[in-house]
C-alpha positions in Angstrom: 15.0 -8.4 -26.1 13.0 -5.2 -25.5 13.9 -2.2 -23.4 10.6 -0.9 -22.0 10.7 2.6 -20.4 9.1 3.1 -17.0 5.7 4.8 -16.8 6.3 8.5 -16.9 6.5 10.0 -13.4 7.7 6.8 -11.6 11.2 6.5 -10.2 14.0 4.0 -10.8 16.2 3.1 -13.7 15.1 1.5 -16.9 15.5 -2.2 -16.7 15.8 -4.7 -19.5 13.5 -7.8 -19.5 13.4 -10.7 -21.9 9.7 -10.0 -22.3 9.4 -12.2 -25.4 9.1 -15.1 -22.8 5.9 -13.5 -21.5 3.9 -15.3 -24.2 4.7 -18.6 -22.6 3.2 -20.0 -19.4 6.1 -22.0 -18.0 6.9 -21.1 -14.4 10.6 -20.4 -15.0 9.9 -17.7 -17.6 9.1 -14.8 -15.3 10.4 -14.1 -11.8 8.9 -11.3 -9.7 12.0 -10.2 -8.0 13.5 -7.0 -6.6 14.4 -5.8 -10.1 10.8 -6.2 -11.2 9.7 -4.2 -8.1 11.8 -1.2 -9.2 9.8 -0.8 -12.4 6.9 -3.2 -12.8 5.4 -1.3 -15.8 8.3 -2.6 -17.9 6.9 -6.1 -17.7 3.2 -5.2 -17.3 3.0 -3.3 -20.6 4.2 -6.4 -22.5 2.0 -8.8 -20.5 -1.2 -6.8 -20.9 -0.8 -7.1 -24.6 0.6 -10.6 -25.2 0.0 -12.7 -22.1 -2.4 -11.1 -19.6 -2.7 -14.3 -17.6 0.5 -16.2 -17.1 2.3 -18.4 -14.7 5.2 -16.8 -12.8 7.2 -17.4 -9.7 8.8 -15.6 -6.7 12.5 -15.8 -6.0 11.9 -18.4 -3.3 10.2 -20.7 -5.9 6.6 -20.0 -4.9 4.4 -20.4 -8.0 1.3 -18.5 -9.0 -0.6 -16.9 -11.8 -0.2 -13.2 -12.6 -3.3 -11.2 -13.9 -2.5 -7.8 -15.4 -5.6 -6.5 -17.3 -8.2 -4.3 -15.6 -11.2 -6.3 -16.8 -9.8 -9.6 -15.6 -8.7 -8.0 -12.3 -12.2 -6.7 -11.7 -13.8 -10.1 -12.5 -11.5 -12.1 -10.2 -11.7 -9.7 -7.3 -15.4 -10.5 -7.0 -15.4 -14.1 -8.1 -16.6 -16.4 -5.3 -14.4 -19.2 -6.6 -11.4 -17.2 -5.3 -10.5 -17.7 -1.7 -8.3 -15.7 0.7 -7.9 -18.7 3.0 -4.4 -20.0 2.3 -5.0 -23.2 4.3 -7.0 -24.5 1.3 -4.0 -24.4 -1.0 -1.0 -25.0 1.2 0.0 -28.1 -0.7 1.7 -25.9 -3.3 4.2 -24.6 -0.7 7.5 -26.2 0.2 7.7 -27.2 3.9 9.6 -24.1 4.9 7.0 -21.8 3.3 3.9 -23.2 5.1 4.5 -21.7 8.5 4.3 -18.0 7.4 0.9 -18.8 5.8 -0.5 -20.2 9.1 0.9 -17.5 11.5 -1.7 -16.0 13.9 -0.8 -12.6 12.3 -2.2 -13.8 9.0 -5.5 -15.1 10.3 -7.5 -11.9 10.3 -10.3 -10.8 8.1 -8.0 -10.0 5.2 -7.2 -13.7 5.0 -10.7 -15.0 5.6 -13.8 -15.8 3.5 -17.4 -15.3 4.5 -18.9 -15.9 7.0 -15.8 -15.3 9.1 -14.7 -12.4 7.0 -18.2 -10.8 7.4 -18.2 -11.3 11.2 -14.7 -9.7 11.6 -15.3 -6.8 9.3 -18.5 -5.9 11.2 -16.3 -5.3 14.3 -14.4 -2.4 12.8 -16.5 -1.0 10.0 -17.9 1.7 12.2 -14.5 3.1 12.9 -14.0 4.0 9.2 -17.4 5.5 8.2 -17.3 8.9 6.6 -18.6 10.4 9.8 -16.0 8.7 12.0 -13.2 9.7 9.6 -14.4 13.3 9.6 -14.0 13.4 13.3 -10.3 12.5 12.8 -9.7 15.5 10.5 -8.6 17.9 13.3 -6.1 15.3 14.6 -4.6 14.7 11.1 -4.4 18.5 10.6 -2.5 18.9 13.9 -0.1 16.1 13.3 0.7 17.3 9.7 1.4 20.8 11.0 3.5 19.5 13.8 5.7 17.4 11.5 6.1 20.3 9.1 7.0 22.7 12.0 9.7 20.2 13.0 11.1 20.2 9.5 11.1 24.0 9.5 12.8 24.2 12.9 15.9 22.4 11.7 16.9 25.3 9.5 19.4 23.3 7.7 20.8 23.5 4.1 20.5 19.7 3.9 17.7 18.2 1.8 14.7 16.9 3.7 13.7 13.2 3.4 9.9 13.5 3.0 9.4 9.8 3.7 11.3 9.7 7.0 10.2 13.1 8.2 6.6 13.4 7.0 5.0 10.5 5.0 6.0 7.8 7.4 5.4 9.3 10.8 2.0 10.9 9.9 -0.1 7.8 9.4 1.6 5.9 12.2 0.6 8.7 14.5 -3.0 8.6 13.2 -3.4 4.8 13.4 -1.9 5.1 16.9 -4.5 7.7 17.9 -7.2 5.4 16.5 -6.1 2.3 18.3 -4.9 4.0 21.4 -1.4 2.9 20.7 1.2 4.4 23.2 4.0 6.2 21.5 6.6 3.7 22.7 5.0 0.9 20.7 4.7 2.6 17.4 8.3 2.5 16.0 9.2 -1.0 17.3 6.0 -2.3 15.6 6.8 -0.6 12.3 10.4 -1.8 12.3 9.3 -5.4 13.1 6.7 -5.4 10.4 9.1 -4.5 7.5 10.4 -8.1 6.9 6.8 -9.3 6.6 6.1 -6.8 3.9 9.3 -7.5 1.8 11.3 -10.3 0.2 12.9 -11.2 3.6 14.2 -14.7 4.3 12.0 -17.2 6.2 14.2 -16.8 9.3 13.9 -13.0 9.1 10.1 -13.3 8.8 9.9 -15.7 11.7 11.9 -13.4 13.9 9.7 -10.4 12.8 6.6 -12.4 13.6 7.9 -13.3 17.1 8.7 -9.7 17.9 5.3 -8.4 16.6 3.4 -11.1 18.6 5.3 -10.1 21.8 4.6 -6.4 21.4 1.0 -6.8 20.4 0.3 -9.3 23.2 1.8 -6.8 25.8 -0.4 -4.0 24.3 -3.6 -6.1 24.4 -2.9 -7.1 28.0 -2.3 -3.5 28.9 -5.5 -2.4 27.3 -7.5 -5.2 28.9 -6.3 -3.9 32.3 -6.7 -0.2 31.5 -9.2 0.3 28.7 -9.5 3.7 27.0 -11.7 5.5 24.5 -10.1 3.8 21.6 -10.7 1.1 18.9 -8.5 -1.5 20.5 -10.2 -1.2 23.9 -13.5 -1.6 22.1 -12.4 -4.6 20.1 -11.2 -6.4 23.3 -14.7 -6.2 24.7 -16.6 -6.6 21.4 -18.9 -9.4 20.3 -20.7 -9.9 17.0 -23.7 -12.2 16.6 -23.0 -13.5 20.1 -19.4 -14.4 19.3 -16.5 -12.7 21.1 -13.2 -11.9 19.5 -10.5 -14.5 20.2 -6.9 -13.6 21.2 -5.6 -14.7 17.8 -8.2 -12.6 16.0 -7.3 -9.6 18.1 -3.6 -10.1 17.2 -4.4 -10.4 13.5 -6.7 -7.4 13.6 -4.1 -5.2 15.2 -1.4 -6.3 12.8 -3.7 -5.6 9.8 -4.7 -2.2 11.0 -1.1 -1.2 11.7 0.5 -2.7 8.7 -2.1 -2.0 6.0 -3.3 1.3 7.6 0.2 2.6 7.8 2.0 1.4 4.7 -0.7 2.2 2.2 -0.9 5.9 3.3 2.8 6.3 3.6 3.3 5.3 0.0 0.2 7.2 -1.2 1.9 10.4 0.1 5.4 9.5 -1.2 4.4 8.3 -4.6 1.9 11.2 -4.9 4.5 13.9 -4.2 6.9 12.2 -6.6 4.3 12.2 -9.4 3.8 15.9 -8.9 7.5 16.7 -8.9 8.0 14.8 -12.1 5.1 16.5 -13.7 5.5 20.3 -13.0 2.6 21.4 -15.2 0.3 19.3 -13.1 1.9 20.6 -10.0 1.3 24.2 -11.0 -2.3 23.4 -11.9 -2.8 21.9 -8.5 -1.2 24.9 -6.8 -3.5 27.3 -8.8 -6.6 25.2 -8.1 -6.5 23.8 -4.5 -10.0 22.5 -4.9 -8.6 19.8 -7.2 -6.6 18.2 -4.4 -9.2 15.5 -3.7 -9.4 14.6 -7.4 -5.6 14.8 -7.7 -5.1 12.2 -4.9 -7.4 9.8 -6.8 -5.1 10.2 -9.8 -2.1 9.6 -7.6 -3.7 6.4 -6.4 -4.4 5.3 -10.0 -1.2 6.4 -11.6 1.3 5.2 -9.0 -0.6 3.6 -6.3 0.8 2.2 -3.0 -0.2 -1.4 -3.8 1.5 -3.3 -6.7 -0.1 -6.7 -6.3 -3.1 -7.5 -4.2 -2.8 -9.9 -1.2 -2.9 -13.6 -2.1 -5.9 -15.4 -3.4 -6.4 -19.0 -4.4 -8.7 -20.8 -6.9 -11.2 -23.2 -5.4 -12.2 -24.5 -8.8 -11.0 -24.3 -12.4 -11.4 -20.7 -13.7 -11.1 -19.6 -17.3 -9.6 -16.2 -17.6 -9.2 -14.8 -21.1 -9.0 -18.3 -22.5 -6.3 -19.4 -20.0 -7.5 -22.1 -17.6 -6.2 -21.7 -14.0 -6.5 -25.1 -12.2 -7.9 -25.4 -8.6 -5.7 -24.7 -5.6 -3.5 -22.3 -7.4 -2.3 -18.9 -6.1 -3.3 -15.9 -8.1 -1.6 -12.5 -8.0 -3.9 -9.7 -9.2 -1.7 -6.8 -10.3 -3.7 -3.7 -9.2 -0.9 -1.4 -10.3 -1.0 -2.9 -13.8 -4.8 -2.8 -13.9 -4.8 0.9 -13.1 -2.3 1.5 -16.0 -4.4 -0.5 -18.5 -5.1 1.9 -21.4 -8.2 -0.2 -22.3 -9.8 1.2 -19.1 -7.9 4.5 -18.7 -7.1 6.2 -22.0 -3.5 7.6 -22.1 -3.0 5.8 -18.8 0.7 6.5 -18.7 0.0 10.3 -18.4 -0.4 11.8 -14.9 -3.4 14.2 -15.1 -5.0 15.7 -12.0 -8.1 16.4 -14.0 -8.7 12.8 -15.0 -11.8 10.9 -14.2 -10.4 8.0 -12.1 -13.7 6.4 -11.2 -13.3 2.7 -10.9 -9.5 2.6 -10.1 -8.4 -0.4 -8.1 -5.8 1.1 -5.7 -7.9 -0.1 -2.8 -9.1 -3.3 -4.4 -12.7 -4.2 -5.2 -15.4 -6.5 -3.8 -15.9 -7.7 -0.3 -12.2 -7.2 0.5 -12.2 -3.5 -0.6 -9.9 -1.7 1.8 -11.9 -0.8 4.9 -9.5 2.0 5.7 -9.8 3.7 2.3 -11.7 6.8 3.6 -9.1 7.5 6.3 -6.2 6.9 3.8 -7.8 9.3 1.3 -8.3 12.0 4.0 -4.7 11.7 5.2 -3.4 11.8 1.7 -5.4 14.9 0.8 -4.4 16.7 4.0 -0.8 15.8 3.7 -0.5 16.9 0.1 -2.4 20.1 0.6 -0.5 21.2 3.7 2.8 20.5 2.0 1.9 22.6 -1.1 0.4 25.4 1.0 3.5 25.7 3.2 6.3 25.5 0.6 6.4 27.6 -2.5 9.0 25.5 -4.1 9.7 21.7 -3.7 12.5 20.3 -5.8 13.9 16.8 -6.0 17.4 16.3 -4.8 18.9 14.9 -7.9 21.9 13.5 -6.1 19.8 10.7 -4.7 19.1 7.4 -6.4 15.4 6.7 -6.1 14.6 3.1 -5.3 11.4 1.3 -4.5 10.8 -1.4 -1.8 11.6 -4.8 -3.2 8.5 -6.7 -2.2 5.7 -7.4 -4.8 2.9 -6.1 -2.5 3.8 -2.6 -1.4 4.9 -0.1 -4.0 6.7 2.9 -2.8 10.0 4.8 -2.7 12.3 4.1 0.3 13.5 7.7 0.5 12.4 10.9 -1.1 14.9 13.7 -0.5 13.8 17.2 -1.6 14.8 20.8 -1.2 12.1 23.1 0.2 11.6 26.8 0.1 8.8 28.5 2.1 7.3 32.0 2.6 4.8 31.0 5.2 6.7 32.4 8.2 7.8 35.9 7.3 6.6 36.6 3.7 10.3 36.4 2.7 12.0 33.3 1.2 12.9 31.1 4.1 15.3 28.6 2.7 15.4 24.9 3.5 17.6 24.3 0.5 19.4 26.1 -2.4 17.8 28.6 -4.8 
């Protein structure tokens, strides 16, 4: 039994895995559970070497194939024999697992193949062009400053939770501005979405789905009556190639933009700050060279990205991957986080280096399903990190906390990140938000 240390710079305790079993392909050998989610690198390192394509299961018994090497991930992400439409492979699910896969919320472009995927993507691609994102910069600047002002105004000797007070509210405010989402809808939607992004029970997921559908239906009805200058109002009245957007498509599109557009950026910011704090030499380099911030954010995405395993894909035909034959109608989990830590693609991959050439990292996926909101997420990440470093001369982890990651296999991010802050931006003297 091997004890494999976590990738330097990531949080969580060292976990012990019977990784000798990884060379087998029996479904009961490897379970992707909450323990795995705390430190996926412990398993990935072994699998990349000895069993880069192997059959695994989730705690609920759902079976699938885990792919951990960069080259294989790149190949499968653009393989036309891989489908995102779960309806073509539902036979593998037990009866109680079928309903979540057929929910209206999971019927948007992320879970469609061409030509439907192409049609739906055309509807929103203009909202995320470089020019459109650049127009959002002043809003992101203002929201970041407002959140940091609120942190300063508390004037407390207690540590600040950067997730709750900064990383989480910032992207929700931005996606709210983009969609025209009233403030009263934002927090209820995020709270309701949590069970659908974690290892919640079927009943908990069904309840979350019901609440989200109710909130989104009310929002769409309100926007239809009183449209504004926002993306949701435009989508309600949009058509592509003579085809209008259906109610179910609107619901799925809204959910995707809120869930994916929010959670990815939240954990980019949280994981990125954590990587800097755990690598003080790199932090000081970034402080001394602010022009490196954009490049540093790319390394944050590669080193400890917000997505562990890409959303589900299924084989439509027999596919040979590294000599392992995956049969048709099988679920495949492509481990983006593992691919980005593959030393065959990124030498010395376990080292966090803000000077690294990260070209080709897979934090936002690859191929036709490449994250459409990547430009906005990048801009928010760069802005959030830069403003935090500019405002506070010293940021120190609160070592009394136990850092834990979310337990789902999709999203990878810390639940809470408590830090002590010291700033000189107000008076030129040390303005403490924590101990010296």
